[in-house]
CHARMM-style PDB file with segment names, atoms N, HN, CA, C and O in Angstrom:
ATOM      1  N   MET     1      -0.933   9.857   7.250  1.00  0.00      PROA
ATOM      2  CA  MET     1      -1.199   8.561   6.670  1.00  0.00      PROA
ATOM      3  C   MET     1      -2.395   7.934   7.382  1.00  0.00      PROA
ATOM      4  O   MET     1      -2.702   8.264   8.527  1.00  0.00      PROA
ATOM      5  N   ARG     2      -3.043   7.050   6.695  1.00  0.00      PROA
ATOM      6  HN  ARG     2      -2.794   6.782   5.764  1.00  0.00      PROA
ATOM      7  CA  ARG     2      -4.244   6.411   7.206  1.00  0.00      PROA
ATOM      8  C   ARG     2      -4.066   4.896   7.163  1.00  0.00      PROA
ATOM      9  O   ARG     2      -3.272   4.376   6.379  1.00  0.00      PROA
ATOM     10  N   GLU     3      -4.812   4.196   8.012  1.00  0.00      PROA
ATOM     11  HN  GLU     3      -5.457   4.618   8.648  1.00  0.00      PROA
ATOM     12  CA  GLU     3      -4.748   2.739   8.038  1.00  0.00      PROA
ATOM     13  C   GLU     3      -5.969   2.170   7.316  1.00  0.00      PROA
ATOM     14  O   GLU     3      -7.104   2.563   7.586  1.00  0.00      PROA
ATOM     15  N   TYR     4      -5.718   1.243   6.399  1.00  0.00      PROA
ATOM     16  HN  TYR     4      -4.796   0.924   6.180  1.00  0.00      PROA
ATOM     17  CA  TYR     4      -6.775   0.621   5.607  1.00  0.00      PROA
ATOM     18  C   TYR     4      -6.787  -0.882   5.852  1.00  0.00      PROA
ATOM     19  O   TYR     4      -5.735  -1.509   5.980  1.00  0.00      PROA
ATOM     20  N   VAL     5      -7.989  -1.455   5.914  1.00  0.00      PROA
ATOM     21  HN  VAL     5      -8.844  -0.946   5.810  1.00  0.00      PROA
ATOM     22  CA  VAL     5      -8.151  -2.900   5.996  1.00  0.00      PROA
ATOM     23  C   VAL     5      -8.637  -3.373   4.634  1.00  0.00      PROA
ATOM     24  O   VAL     5      -9.643  -2.889   4.115  1.00  0.00      PROA
ATOM     25  N   ILE     6      -7.904  -4.333   4.062  1.00  0.00      PROA
ATOM     26  HN  ILE     6      -7.087  -4.726   4.484  1.00  0.00      PROA
ATOM     27  CA  ILE     6      -8.227  -4.858   2.740  1.00  0.00      PROA
ATOM     28  C   ILE     6      -8.673  -6.301   2.900  1.00  0.00      PROA
ATOM     29  O   ILE     6      -7.942  -7.123   3.453  1.00  0.00      PROA
ATOM     30  N   GLU     7      -9.874  -6.613   2.415  1.00  0.00      PROA
ATOM     31  HN  GLU     7     -10.468  -5.946   1.966  1.00  0.00      PROA
ATOM     32  CA  GLU     7     -10.374  -7.983   2.408  1.00  0.00      PROA
ATOM     33  C   GLU     7     -10.236  -8.522   0.992  1.00  0.00      PROA
ATOM     34  O   GLU     7     -10.572  -7.844   0.020  1.00  0.00      PROA
ATOM     35  N   TYR     8      -9.737  -9.756   0.886  1.00  0.00      PROA
ATOM     36  HN  TYR     8      -9.465 -10.307   1.675  1.00  0.00      PROA
ATOM     37  CA  TYR     8      -9.499 -10.331  -0.435  1.00  0.00      PROA
ATOM     38  C   TYR     8      -9.638 -11.843  -0.380  1.00  0.00      PROA
ATOM     39  O   TYR     8      -9.628 -12.453   0.689  1.00  0.00      PROA
ATOM     40  N   THR     9      -9.768 -12.430  -1.567  1.00  0.00      PROA
ATOM     41  HN  THR     9      -9.776 -11.934  -2.436  1.00  0.00      PROA
ATOM     42  CA  THR     9      -9.775 -13.887  -1.698  1.00  0.00      PROA
ATOM     43  C   THR     9      -8.544 -14.289  -2.499  1.00  0.00      PROA
ATOM     44  O   THR     9      -8.001 -13.502  -3.275  1.00  0.00      PROA
ATOM     45  N   HSD    10      -8.125 -15.515  -2.296  1.00  0.00      PROA
ATOM     46  HN  HSD    10      -8.566 -16.154  -1.666  1.00  0.00      PROA
ATOM     47  CA  HSD    10      -6.979 -16.070  -3.005  1.00  0.00      PROA
ATOM     48  C   HSD    10      -7.480 -17.296  -3.751  1.00  0.00      PROA
ATOM     49  O   HSD    10      -8.062 -18.193  -3.141  1.00  0.00      PROA
ATOM     50  N   ASP    11      -7.267 -17.350  -5.051  1.00  0.00      PROA
ATOM     51  HN  ASP    11      -6.795 -16.621  -5.547  1.00  0.00      PROA
ATOM     52  CA  ASP    11      -7.828 -18.422  -5.881  1.00  0.00      PROA
ATOM     53  C   ASP    11      -7.389 -19.817  -5.456  1.00  0.00      PROA
ATOM     54  O   ASP    11      -8.157 -20.770  -5.593  1.00  0.00      PROA
ATOM     55  N   GLU    12      -6.178 -19.956  -4.948  1.00  0.00      PROA
ATOM     56  HN  GLU    12      -5.555 -19.182  -4.837  1.00  0.00      PROA
ATOM     57  CA  GLU    12      -5.666 -21.270  -4.577  1.00  0.00      PROA
ATOM     58  C   GLU    12      -6.185 -21.765  -3.227  1.00  0.00      PROA
ATOM     59  O   GLU    12      -5.979 -22.928  -2.882  1.00  0.00      PROA
ATOM     60  N   MET    13      -6.856 -20.900  -2.458  1.00  0.00      PROA
ATOM     61  HN  MET    13      -7.023 -19.955  -2.738  1.00  0.00      PROA
ATOM     62  CA  MET    13      -7.292 -21.259  -1.112  1.00  0.00      PROA
ATOM     63  C   MET    13      -8.786 -21.523  -1.016  1.00  0.00      PROA
ATOM     64  O   MET    13      -9.311 -21.655   0.090  1.00  0.00      PROA
ATOM     65  N   GLY    14      -9.476 -21.603  -2.125  1.00  0.00      PROA
ATOM     66  HN  GLY    14      -9.050 -21.496  -3.024  1.00  0.00      PROA
ATOM     67  CA  GLY    14     -10.898 -21.929  -2.106  1.00  0.00      PROA
ATOM     68  C   GLY    14     -11.768 -20.754  -1.697  1.00  0.00      PROA
ATOM     69  O   GLY    14     -11.589 -19.641  -2.191  1.00  0.00      PROA
ATOM     70  N   ASP    15     -12.716 -21.000  -0.790  1.00  0.00      PROA
ATOM     71  HN  ASP    15     -12.862 -21.904  -0.388  1.00  0.00      PROA
ATOM     72  CA  ASP    15     -13.698 -19.985  -0.396  1.00  0.00      PROA
ATOM     73  C   ASP    15     -13.251 -19.127   0.784  1.00  0.00      PROA
ATOM     74  O   ASP    15     -14.062 -18.377   1.326  1.00  0.00      PROA
ATOM     75  N   MET    16     -12.000 -19.212   1.194  1.00  0.00      PROA
ATOM     76  HN  MET    16     -11.341 -19.821   0.753  1.00  0.00      PROA
ATOM     77  CA  MET    16     -11.523 -18.449   2.351  1.00  0.00      PROA
ATOM     78  C   MET    16     -11.404 -16.963   2.009  1.00  0.00      PROA
ATOM     79  O   MET    16     -11.068 -16.599   0.882  1.00  0.00      PROA
ATOM     80  N   THR    17     -11.682 -16.119   2.990  1.00  0.00      PROA
ATOM     81  HN  THR    17     -11.955 -16.415   3.905  1.00  0.00      PROA
ATOM     82  CA  THR    17     -11.530 -14.677   2.849  1.00  0.00      PROA
ATOM     83  C   THR    17     -10.415 -14.232   3.790  1.00  0.00      PROA
ATOM     84  O   THR    17     -10.380 -14.636   4.953  1.00  0.00      PROA
ATOM     85  N   PHE    18      -9.518 -13.414   3.295  1.00  0.00      PROA
ATOM     86  HN  PHE    18      -9.546 -13.086   2.351  1.00  0.00      PROA
ATOM     87  CA  PHE    18      -8.385 -12.951   4.071  1.00  0.00      PROA
ATOM     88  C   PHE    18      -8.501 -11.454   4.321  1.00  0.00      PROA
ATOM     89  O   PHE    18      -9.197 -10.743   3.596  1.00  0.00      PROA
ATOM     90  N   ARG    19      -7.803 -10.982   5.364  1.00  0.00      PROA
ATOM     91  HN  ARG    19      -7.237 -11.560   5.953  1.00  0.00      PROA
ATOM     92  CA  ARG    19      -7.850  -9.568   5.723  1.00  0.00      PROA
ATOM     93  C   ARG    19      -6.443  -9.128   6.113  1.00  0.00      PROA
ATOM     94  O   ARG    19      -5.744  -9.834   6.841  1.00  0.00      PROA
ATOM     95  N   THR    20      -6.034  -7.966   5.629  1.00  0.00      PROA
ATOM     96  HN  THR    20      -6.601  -7.393   5.037  1.00  0.00      PROA
ATOM     97  CA  THR    20      -4.742  -7.396   5.988  1.00  0.00      PROA
ATOM     98  C   THR    20      -4.905  -5.902   6.200  1.00  0.00      PROA
ATOM     99  O   THR    20      -5.828  -5.293   5.659  1.00  0.00      PROA
ATOM    100  N   SER    21      -4.020  -5.310   6.981  1.00  0.00      PROA
ATOM    101  HN  SER    21      -3.270  -5.805   7.421  1.00  0.00      PROA
ATOM    102  CA  SER    21      -4.069  -3.865   7.187  1.00  0.00      PROA
ATOM    103  C   SER    21      -2.797  -3.245   6.626  1.00  0.00      PROA
ATOM    104  O   SER    21      -1.708  -3.802   6.763  1.00  0.00      PROA
ATOM    105  N   LYS    22      -2.947  -2.095   5.998  1.00  0.00      PROA
ATOM    106  HN  LYS    22      -3.831  -1.642   5.887  1.00  0.00      PROA
ATOM    107  CA  LYS    22      -1.833  -1.379   5.382  1.00  0.00      PROA
ATOM    108  C   LYS    22      -1.959   0.109   5.702  1.00  0.00      PROA
ATOM    109  O   LYS    22      -3.066   0.647   5.737  1.00  0.00      PROA
ATOM    110  N   TRP    23      -0.834   0.769   5.934  1.00  0.00      PROA
ATOM    111  HN  TRP    23       0.065   0.332   5.906  1.00  0.00      PROA
ATOM    112  CA  TRP    23      -0.792   2.216   6.126  1.00  0.00      PROA
ATOM    113  C   TRP    23      -0.434   2.861   4.800  1.00  0.00      PROA
ATOM    114  O   TRP    23       0.566   2.496   4.181  1.00  0.00      PROA
ATOM    115  N   ALA    24      -1.252   3.829   4.352  1.00  0.00      PROA
ATOM    116  HN  ALA    24      -2.064   4.125   4.854  1.00  0.00      PROA
ATOM    117  CA  ALA    24      -1.008   4.510   3.077  1.00  0.00      PROA
ATOM    118  C   ALA    24      -1.720   5.861   3.088  1.00  0.00      PROA
ATOM    119  O   ALA    24      -2.494   6.162   3.996  1.00  0.00      PROA
ATOM    120  N   HSD    25      -1.447   6.659   2.072  1.00  0.00      PROA
ATOM    121  HN  HSD    25      -0.818   6.414   1.335  1.00  0.00      PROA
ATOM    122  CA  HSD    25      -2.084   7.966   1.946  1.00  0.00      PROA
ATOM    123  C   HSD    25      -3.505   7.867   1.411  1.00  0.00      PROA
ATOM    124  O   HSD    25      -4.351   8.692   1.755  1.00  0.00      PROA
ATOM    125  N   ASP    26      -3.780   6.869   0.572  1.00  0.00      PROA
ATOM    126  HN  ASP    26      -3.093   6.199   0.292  1.00  0.00      PROA
ATOM    127  CA  ASP    26      -5.121   6.698   0.017  1.00  0.00      PROA
ATOM    128  C   ASP    26      -5.365   5.220  -0.268  1.00  0.00      PROA
ATOM    129  O   ASP    26      -4.470   4.392  -0.098  1.00  0.00      PROA
ATOM    130  N   GLU    27      -6.594   4.889  -0.707  1.00  0.00      PROA
ATOM    131  HN  GLU    27      -7.321   5.561  -0.846  1.00  0.00      PROA
ATOM    132  CA  GLU    27      -6.963   3.494  -0.955  1.00  0.00      PROA
ATOM    133  C   GLU    27      -6.119   2.859  -2.053  1.00  0.00      PROA
ATOM    134  O   GLU    27      -5.692   1.712  -1.922  1.00  0.00      PROA
ATOM    135  N   LYS    28      -5.878   3.587  -3.120  1.00  0.00      PROA
ATOM    136  HN  LYS    28      -6.225   4.519  -3.227  1.00  0.00      PROA
ATOM    137  CA  LYS    28      -5.088   3.045  -4.220  1.00  0.00      PROA
ATOM    138  C   LYS    28      -3.669   2.723  -3.774  1.00  0.00      PROA
ATOM    139  O   LYS    28      -3.095   1.720  -4.199  1.00  0.00      PROA
ATOM    140  N   GLY    29      -3.106   3.563  -2.926  1.00  0.00      PROA
ATOM    141  HN  GLY    29      -3.572   4.377  -2.580  1.00  0.00      PROA
ATOM    142  CA  GLY    29      -1.765   3.304  -2.408  1.00  0.00      PROA
ATOM    143  C   GLY    29      -1.721   2.062  -1.535  1.00  0.00      PROA
ATOM    144  O   GLY    29      -0.749   1.308  -1.574  1.00  0.00      PROA
ATOM    145  N   ALA    30      -2.767   1.843  -0.747  1.00  0.00      PROA
ATOM    146  HN  ALA    30      -3.557   2.455  -0.715  1.00  0.00      PROA
ATOM    147  CA  ALA    30      -2.829   0.650   0.099  1.00  0.00      PROA
ATOM    148  C   ALA    30      -2.931  -0.612  -0.751  1.00  0.00      PROA
ATOM    149  O   ALA    30      -2.297  -1.621  -0.444  1.00  0.00      PROA
ATOM    150  N   ILE    31      -3.713  -0.561  -1.800  1.00  0.00      PROA
ATOM    151  HN  ILE    31      -4.228   0.259  -2.050  1.00  0.00      PROA
ATOM    152  CA  ILE    31      -3.853  -1.720  -2.689  1.00  0.00      PROA
ATOM    153  C   ILE    31      -2.545  -2.000  -3.412  1.00  0.00      PROA
ATOM    154  O   ILE    31      -2.183  -3.161  -3.603  1.00  0.00      PROA
ATOM    155  N   ARG    32      -1.827  -0.949  -3.819  1.00  0.00      PROA
ATOM    156  HN  ARG    32      -2.121  -0.006  -3.664  1.00  0.00      PROA
ATOM    157  CA  ARG    32      -0.559  -1.135  -4.515  1.00  0.00      PROA
ATOM    158  C   ARG    32       0.489  -1.817  -3.629  1.00  0.00      PROA
ATOM    159  O   ARG    32       1.383  -2.489  -4.143  1.00  0.00      PROA
ATOM    160  N   LEU    33       0.389  -1.653  -2.306  1.00  0.00      PROA
ATOM    161  HN  LEU    33      -0.337  -1.107  -1.889  1.00  0.00      PROA
ATOM    162  CA  LEU    33       1.326  -2.318  -1.401  1.00  0.00      PROA
ATOM    163  C   LEU    33       1.108  -3.826  -1.351  1.00  0.00      PROA
ATOM    164  O   LEU    33       2.024  -4.570  -1.000  1.00  0.00      PROA
ATOM    165  N   LEU    34      -0.077  -4.281  -1.693  1.00  0.00      PROA
ATOM    166  HN  LEU    34      -0.821  -3.676  -1.978  1.00  0.00      PROA
ATOM    167  CA  LEU    34      -0.427  -5.698  -1.638  1.00  0.00      PROA
ATOM    168  C   LEU    34      -0.262  -6.399  -2.985  1.00  0.00      PROA
ATOM    169  O   LEU    34       0.017  -7.597  -3.033  1.00  0.00      PROA
ATOM    170  N   LEU    35      -0.434  -5.655  -4.077  1.00  0.00      PROA
ATOM    171  HN  LEU    35      -0.661  -4.682  -4.038  1.00  0.00      PROA
ATOM    172  CA  LEU    35      -0.480  -6.265  -5.412  1.00  0.00      PROA
ATOM    173  C   LEU    35       0.778  -5.998  -6.214  1.00  0.00      PROA
ATOM    174  O   LEU    35       1.482  -5.013  -5.991  1.00  0.00      PROA
ATOM    175  N   GLN    36       1.049  -6.902  -7.160  1.00  0.00      PROA
ATOM    176  HN  GLN    36       0.477  -7.702  -7.341  1.00  0.00      PROA
ATOM    177  CA  GLN    36       2.164  -6.750  -8.081  1.00  0.00      PROA
ATOM    178  C   GLN    36       1.837  -5.703  -9.151  1.00  0.00      PROA
ATOM    179  O   GLN    36       2.702  -4.921  -9.547  1.00  0.00      PROA
ATOM    180  N   LYS    37       0.584  -5.695  -9.613  1.00  0.00      PROA
ATOM    181  HN  LYS    37      -0.119  -6.330  -9.290  1.00  0.00      PROA
ATOM    182  CA  LYS    37       0.108  -4.687 -10.551  1.00  0.00      PROA
ATOM    183  C   LYS    37      -1.365  -4.419 -10.247  1.00  0.00      PROA
ATOM    184  O   LYS    37      -2.002  -5.189  -9.528  1.00  0.00      PROA
ATOM    185  N   ASN    38      -1.896  -3.348 -10.785  1.00  0.00      PROA
ATOM    186  HN  ASN    38      -1.379  -2.723 -11.370  1.00  0.00      PROA
ATOM    187  CA  ASN    38      -3.282  -2.975 -10.501  1.00  0.00      PROA
ATOM    188  C   ASN    38      -4.261  -4.037 -10.992  1.00  0.00      PROA
ATOM    189  O   ASN    38      -3.975  -4.732 -11.966  1.00  0.00      PROA
ATOM    190  N   PRO    39      -5.415  -4.172 -10.331  1.00  0.00      PROA
ATOM    191  CA  PRO    39      -6.416  -5.148 -10.786  1.00  0.00      PROA
ATOM    192  C   PRO    39      -6.914  -4.823 -12.189  1.00  0.00      PROA
ATOM    193  O   PRO    39      -6.936  -3.661 -12.592  1.00  0.00      PROA
ATOM    194  N   ASP    40      -7.314  -5.859 -12.932  1.00  0.00      PROA
ATOM    195  HN  ASP    40      -7.296  -6.804 -12.604  1.00  0.00      PROA
ATOM    196  CA  ASP    40      -7.863  -5.627 -14.258  1.00  0.00      PROA
ATOM    197  C   ASP    40      -9.326  -5.176 -14.133  1.00  0.00      PROA
ATOM    198  O   ASP    40      -9.839  -5.023 -13.025  1.00  0.00      PROA
ATOM    199  N   ARG    41      -9.976  -4.970 -15.251  1.00  0.00      PROA
ATOM    200  HN  ARG    41      -9.559  -5.095 -16.152  1.00  0.00      PROA
ATOM    201  CA  ARG    41     -11.345  -4.428 -15.230  1.00  0.00      PROA
ATOM    202  C   ARG    41     -12.362  -5.389 -14.627  1.00  0.00      PROA
ATOM    203  O   ARG    41     -13.444  -4.958 -14.228  1.00  0.00      PROA
ATOM    204  N   LEU    42     -12.047  -6.677 -14.550  1.00  0.00      PROA
ATOM    205  HN  LEU    42     -11.168  -7.028 -14.874  1.00  0.00      PROA
ATOM    206  CA  LEU    42     -12.944  -7.659 -13.933  1.00  0.00      PROA
ATOM    207  C   LEU    42     -12.680  -7.818 -12.435  1.00  0.00      PROA
ATOM    208  O   LEU    42     -13.413  -8.531 -11.750  1.00  0.00      PROA
ATOM    209  N   GLY    43     -11.637  -7.157 -11.922  1.00  0.00      PROA
ATOM    210  HN  GLY    43     -11.041  -6.577 -12.478  1.00  0.00      PROA
ATOM    211  CA  GLY    43     -11.323  -7.227 -10.500  1.00  0.00      PROA
ATOM    212  C   GLY    43     -10.292  -8.277 -10.141  1.00  0.00      PROA
ATOM    213  O   GLY    43      -9.938  -8.405  -8.969  1.00  0.00      PROA
ATOM    214  N   ASN    44      -9.798  -9.030 -11.108  1.00  0.00      PROA
ATOM    215  HN  ASN    44     -10.085  -8.925 -12.060  1.00  0.00      PROA
ATOM    216  CA  ASN    44      -8.782 -10.037 -10.833  1.00  0.00      PROA
ATOM    217  C   ASN    44      -7.430  -9.354 -10.651  1.00  0.00      PROA
ATOM    218  O   ASN    44      -7.158  -8.336 -11.287  1.00  0.00      PROA
ATOM    219  N   CYS    45      -6.583  -9.911  -9.786  1.00  0.00      PROA
ATOM    220  HN  CYS    45      -6.804 -10.738  -9.269  1.00  0.00      PROA
ATOM    221  CA  CYS    45      -5.306  -9.291  -9.515  1.00  0.00      PROA
ATOM    222  C   CYS    45      -4.237 -10.348  -9.257  1.00  0.00      PROA
ATOM    223  O   CYS    45      -4.539 -11.514  -9.003  1.00  0.00      PROA
ATOM    224  N   ILE    46      -2.974  -9.911  -9.329  1.00  0.00      PROA
ATOM    225  HN  ILE    46      -2.728  -8.963  -9.536  1.00  0.00      PROA
ATOM    226  CA  ILE    46      -1.826 -10.764  -9.040  1.00  0.00      PROA
ATOM    227  C   ILE    46      -1.137 -10.175  -7.813  1.00  0.00      PROA
ATOM    228  O   ILE    46      -0.774  -8.999  -7.803  1.00  0.00      PROA
ATOM    229  N   PHE    47      -0.957 -11.000  -6.775  1.00  0.00      PROA
ATOM    230  HN  PHE    47      -1.251 -11.956  -6.784  1.00  0.00      PROA
ATOM    231  CA  PHE    47      -0.352 -10.546  -5.536  1.00  0.00      PROA
ATOM    232  C   PHE    47       1.166 -10.523  -5.646  1.00  0.00      PROA
ATOM    233  O   PHE    47       1.740 -11.240  -6.465  1.00  0.00      PROA
ATOM    234  N   LYS    48       1.824  -9.699  -4.820  1.00  0.00      PROA
ATOM    235  HN  LYS    48       1.358  -9.117  -4.154  1.00  0.00      PROA
ATOM    236  CA  LYS    48       3.274  -9.599  -4.831  1.00  0.00      PROA
ATOM    237  C   LYS    48       3.943 -10.915  -4.482  1.00  0.00      PROA
ATOM    238  O   LYS    48       5.005 -11.226  -5.021  1.00  0.00      PROA
ATOM    239  N   ARG    49       3.349 -11.690  -3.598  1.00  0.00      PROA
ATOM    240  HN  ARG    49       2.486 -11.437  -3.160  1.00  0.00      PROA
ATOM    241  CA  ARG    49       3.952 -12.945  -3.157  1.00  0.00      PROA
ATOM    242  C   ARG    49       3.526 -14.129  -4.019  1.00  0.00      PROA
ATOM    243  O   ARG    49       3.757 -15.280  -3.649  1.00  0.00      PROA
ATOM    244  N   GLY    50       2.903 -13.853  -5.167  1.00  0.00      PROA
ATOM    245  HN  GLY    50       2.715 -12.918  -5.468  1.00  0.00      PROA
ATOM    246  CA  GLY    50       2.493 -14.903  -6.086  1.00  0.00      PROA
ATOM    247  C   GLY    50       1.033 -15.248  -5.930  1.00  0.00      PROA
ATOM    248  O   GLY    50       0.430 -14.978  -4.891  1.00  0.00      PROA
ATOM    249  N   GLY    51       0.472 -15.833  -6.941  1.00  0.00      PROA
ATOM    250  HN  GLY    51       0.961 -16.052  -7.785  1.00  0.00      PROA
ATOM    251  CA  GLY    51      -0.926 -16.230  -6.912  1.00  0.00      PROA
ATOM    252  C   GLY    51      -1.854 -15.139  -7.405  1.00  0.00      PROA
ATOM    253  O   GLY    51      -1.466 -13.980  -7.554  1.00  0.00      PROA
ATOM    254  N   THR    52      -3.089 -15.539  -7.655  1.00  0.00      PROA
ATOM    255  HN  THR    52      -3.404 -16.480  -7.534  1.00  0.00      PROA
ATOM    256  CA  THR    52      -4.103 -14.616  -8.139  1.00  0.00      PROA
ATOM    257  C   THR    52      -5.269 -14.594  -7.170  1.00  0.00      PROA
ATOM    258  O   THR    52      -5.413 -15.486  -6.335  1.00  0.00      PROA
ATOM    259  N   GLY    53      -6.086 -13.586  -7.285  1.00  0.00      PROA
ATOM    260  HN  GLY    53      -5.969 -12.861  -7.963  1.00  0.00      PROA
ATOM    261  CA  GLY    53      -7.242 -13.469  -6.415  1.00  0.00      PROA
ATOM    262  C   GLY    53      -8.086 -12.277  -6.792  1.00  0.00      PROA
ATOM    263  O   GLY    53      -8.035 -11.788  -7.921  1.00  0.00      PROA
ATOM    264  N   ARG    54      -8.870 -11.811  -5.824  1.00  0.00      PROA
ATOM    265  HN  ARG    54      -8.911 -12.208  -4.907  1.00  0.00      PROA
ATOM    266  CA  ARG    54      -9.781 -10.701  -6.059  1.00  0.00      PROA
ATOM    267  C   ARG    54      -9.897  -9.862  -4.793  1.00  0.00      PROA
ATOM    268  O   ARG    54     -10.005 -10.400  -3.691  1.00  0.00      PROA
ATOM    269  N   ILE    55      -9.872  -8.539  -4.955  1.00  0.00      PROA
ATOM    270  HN  ILE    55      -9.784  -8.102  -5.850  1.00  0.00      PROA
ATOM    271  CA  ILE    55     -10.066  -7.624  -3.837  1.00  0.00      PROA
ATOM    272  C   ILE    55     -11.564  -7.511  -3.584  1.00  0.00      PROA
ATOM    273  O   ILE    55     -12.326  -7.221  -4.507  1.00  0.00      PROA
ATOM    274  N   ILE    56     -11.996  -7.737  -2.340  1.00  0.00      PROA
ATOM    275  HN  ILE    56     -11.377  -7.973  -1.590  1.00  0.00      PROA
ATOM    276  CA  ILE    56     -13.416  -7.656  -1.991  1.00  0.00      PROA
ATOM    277  C   ILE    56     -13.764  -6.246  -1.519  1.00  0.00      PROA
ATOM    278  O   ILE    56     -14.714  -5.639  -2.013  1.00  0.00      PROA
ATOM    279  N   SER    57     -12.984  -5.721  -0.554  1.00  0.00      PROA
ATOM    280  HN  SER    57     -12.212  -6.214  -0.154  1.00  0.00      PROA
ATOM    281  CA  SER    57     -13.285  -4.393  -0.043  1.00  0.00      PROA
ATOM    282  C   SER    57     -12.040  -3.738   0.541  1.00  0.00      PROA
ATOM    283  O   SER    57     -11.087  -4.412   0.932  1.00  0.00      PROA
ATOM    284  N   VAL    58     -12.072  -2.402   0.592  1.00  0.00      PROA
ATOM    285  HN  VAL    58     -12.846  -1.854   0.274  1.00  0.00      PROA
ATOM    286  CA  VAL    58     -11.032  -1.615   1.225  1.00  0.00      PROA
ATOM    287  C   VAL    58     -11.733  -0.636   2.149  1.00  0.00      PROA
ATOM    288  O   VAL    58     -12.586   0.133   1.706  1.00  0.00      PROA
ATOM    289  N   ALA    59     -11.377  -0.655   3.447  1.00  0.00      PROA
ATOM    290  HN  ALA    59     -10.684  -1.279   3.807  1.00  0.00      PROA
ATOM    291  CA  ALA    59     -12.045   0.210   4.422  1.00  0.00      PROA
ATOM    292  C   ALA    59     -11.006   0.999   5.218  1.00  0.00      PROA
ATOM    293  O   ALA    59      -9.978   0.458   5.623  1.00  0.00      PROA
ATOM    294  N   ASP    60     -11.283   2.269   5.433  1.00  0.00      PROA
ATOM    295  HN  ASP    60     -12.119   2.709   5.104  1.00  0.00      PROA
ATOM    296  CA  ASP    60     -10.432   3.137   6.246  1.00  0.00      PROA
ATOM    297  C   ASP    60     -10.817   2.936   7.716  1.00  0.00      PROA
ATOM    298  O   ASP    60     -11.973   3.138   8.085  1.00  0.00      PROA
ATOM    299  N   ILE    61      -9.854   2.542   8.551  1.00  0.00      PROA
ATOM    300  HN  ILE    61      -8.915   2.379   8.251  1.00  0.00      PROA
ATOM    301  CA  ILE    61     -10.182   2.297   9.964  1.00  0.00      PROA
ATOM    302  C   ILE    61      -9.437   3.259  10.896  1.00  0.00      PROA
ATOM    303  O   ILE    61      -9.418   3.040  12.107  1.00  0.00      PROA
ATOM    304  N   THR    62      -8.833   4.306  10.364  1.00  0.00      PROA
ATOM    305  HN  THR    62      -8.848   4.485   9.380  1.00  0.00      PROA
ATOM    306  CA  THR    62      -8.118   5.257  11.176  1.00  0.00      PROA
ATOM    307  C   THR    62      -9.095   6.038  12.039  1.00  0.00      PROA
ATOM    308  O   THR    62     -10.060   6.611  11.533  1.00  0.00      PROA
ATOM    309  N   SER    63      -8.844   6.060  13.337  1.00  0.00      PROA
ATOM    310  HN  SER    63      -8.059   5.595  13.748  1.00  0.00      PROA
ATOM    311  CA  SER    63      -9.695   6.842  14.230  1.00  0.00      PROA
ATOM    312  C   SER    63      -9.039   8.188  14.481  1.00  0.00      PROA
ATOM    313  O   SER    63      -7.839   8.281  14.740  1.00  0.00      PROA
ATOM    314  N   GLU    64      -9.849   9.217  14.398  1.00  0.00      PROA
ATOM    315  HN  GLU    64     -10.823   9.141  14.188  1.00  0.00      PROA
ATOM    316  CA  GLU    64      -9.313  10.575  14.569  1.00  0.00      PROA
ATOM    317  C   GLU    64      -9.811  11.177  15.840  1.00  0.00      PROA
ATOM    318  OT1 GLU    64      -9.470  12.316  16.159  1.00  0.00      PROA
TER     319      GLU     64
END
């Protein structure tokens, strides 16, 4: 498994950028742990804990 850092914005919080880390097999799996359903074609998404936002970036930070 690999560790991914996901940067995202939350529509209700204004211009703030948030960052979380998730352990998963691939980038899509890490994003699925954060979201209720996959992002739409415009990049908008619904988070598991409620609210909407946008995924900015997903980076693999696992050191080998």
